[in-house]
C-alpha positions in Angstrom: 127.7 191.2 94.6 127.1 191.9 98.4 128.2 188.3 98.8 131.6 189.3 97.2 132.0 192.2 99.5 131.2 190.0 102.4 133.9 187.5 101.3 136.4 190.3 101.0 135.6 191.3 104.6 135.8 187.8 105.7 139.2 187.3 104.1 140.6 190.4 105.6 139.5 189.3 109.0 140.8 185.8 108.7 144.1 187.2 107.3 144.2 189.8 110.3 144.0 186.7 112.8 147.0 185.2 111.0 148.9 188.4 110.8 148.2 189.4 114.6 150.1 186.3 115.7 153.1 186.5 113.6 156.2 187.0 116.0 158.9 189.3 114.9 161.4 186.4 114.7 159.2 184.8 111.9 159.4 187.8 109.6 162.3 186.4 107.8 160.6 182.9 107.4 160.3 181.7 103.7 156.8 181.5 102.3 155.1 179.5 99.4 155.7 182.7 97.3 159.2 181.8 96.0 161.9 184.2 97.0 159.6 186.2 99.4 159.9 186.0 103.1 157.1 186.7 105.4 158.0 190.5 105.7 158.0 190.9 101.9 154.8 189.0 101.5 153.1 190.9 104.2 154.4 194.2 102.8 153.1 193.2 99.3 149.7 192.5 100.8 149.5 195.7 102.8 150.6 197.7 99.7 147.9 196.2 97.6 145.3 196.7 100.2 146.2 200.4 100.4 146.4 200.7 96.6 143.0 199.1 96.0 141.4 201.4 98.8 142.9 204.5 97.2 141.7 203.6 93.7 138.1 202.8 95.1 138.2 206.2 96.9 139.4 207.9 93.8 142.6 209.1 95.4 146.0 209.4 93.8 148.5 207.3 95.7 151.9 208.1 94.5 153.5 204.9 95.9 154.3 201.5 94.6 153.2 198.1 95.5 156.5 197.2 97.0 157.3 200.5 98.8 157.8 200.2 102.5 154.2 199.9 103.8 155.0 198.2 107.1 157.4 200.6 108.7 158.3 199.7 112.2 154.8 198.2 113.0 153.9 195.4 110.6 150.9 194.3 112.6 149.6 197.9 113.0 150.2 198.5 109.3 148.0 195.4 108.4 145.3 196.5 110.8 145.3 200.1 109.3 145.2 198.7 105.7 142.4 196.3 106.6 140.2 199.2 108.0 140.8 201.3 104.8 140.4 198.5 102.4 137.2 197.2 103.9 135.7 200.8 104.2 136.6 201.4 100.5 134.9 198.2 99.3 131.7 199.3 101.2 131.5 202.6 99.2 128.1 202.6 97.4 129.6 202.7 94.0 132.7 200.4 94.6 131.6 197.7 92.3 130.6 200.3 89.6 134.2 201.6 89.3 137.0 200.4 87.1 140.4 199.6 88.9 143.8 199.9 87.4 146.0 196.8 87.9 149.4 195.9 86.7 148.0 194.3 83.6 145.2 196.7 82.8 142.0 198.2 83.8 139.2 195.9 85.2 135.6 196.6 86.0 134.7 196.7 89.8 133.2 193.1 89.9 136.4 191.5 88.4 138.5 193.7 90.6 136.7 192.4 93.6 137.4 188.8 92.7 141.0 189.6 92.0 141.3 191.4 95.3 139.6 188.5 97.2 142.2 186.2 95.6 145.0 188.3 96.6 143.9 188.7 100.3 142.8 185.1 100.8 145.6 183.3 99.1 148.4 185.5 100.6 146.6 185.0 104.0 147.0 181.3 103.3 150.6 181.8 102.4 151.3 183.6 105.6 149.5 181.0 107.7 151.5 178.2 106.1 154.6 180.0 106.5 154.0 180.7 110.2 152.5 177.4 111.1 149.0 179.1 111.7 146.9 177.1 109.3 144.3 176.3 112.0 143.1 180.1 111.6 142.2 179.5 108.0 138.5 179.5 107.1 137.9 176.4 105.2 134.5 177.3 104.0 135.8 180.6 102.5 138.6 178.7 100.8 136.1 176.3 99.4 134.0 179.0 98.1 137.1 180.7 96.4 138.1 177.5 94.8 134.5 177.1 93.5 134.5 180.6 92.1 137.9 180.2 90.4 136.8 176.9 88.9 133.7 178.6 87.6 135.7 181.6 86.1 138.4 179.4 84.6 141.7 180.8 85.3 143.6 179.1 82.5 144.5 182.6 80.8 146.1 183.5 84.2 148.3 180.4 84.3 150.3 181.6 81.1 151.6 184.8 82.5 152.8 183.0 85.6 150.3 184.3 88.1 149.3 180.7 88.8 151.1 177.5 88.1 149.5 174.4 86.4 146.9 172.6 88.7 148.4 170.0 91.0 146.7 166.9 92.4 145.2 167.2 95.9 143.9 164.3 97.9 140.1 164.2 98.5 140.4 164.6 102.2 142.8 167.5 102.0 141.4 170.7 103.7 139.9 173.3 101.3 142.9 175.7 101.6 145.2 173.0 100.4 142.8 172.0 97.5 142.8 175.7 96.6 146.6 175.9 96.7 146.9 172.8 94.4 144.4 174.3 91.9 146.5 177.3 91.8 149.5 175.4 91.3 151.2 176.3 94.6 153.1 173.9 96.7 154.6 174.1 100.2 
């Protein structure tokens, strides 16, 4: 499972590069997440990273996913969340824990896959919304697509987390193939 933790670190770093270059005037830009602009999506991502970190560190965090996590410094908030999140996943027992999510409690290895999906896919969302797709790691996106295909996510399509798989051209970059697999369009 060290490979999974390494992938989480890589997704955090990739997304950090995307976030670092988002100008203030793009915070209200639309994203592939319908009804969410860049600011709302980034806040959602930062909140999730902080919540995962707190749970892995066995801390009670009396905050909601959509509280204001960004404050006056969205870039700094992401950077701080990235440090806390990565450190928490590197705790010796991180994958042995259970993590509470909105739909229930999941074992550490499944929580890691879910978290990787969250950080990577929302990083792609932000890159697409801010015209920074060149910063995406195509190898990591391809690995995530393979993991999701192997897992079978059909049960997650029903509650609306992911849409029906869409076609993608064979020469599309890996992030676009992953998007199509998840039923996302842009």
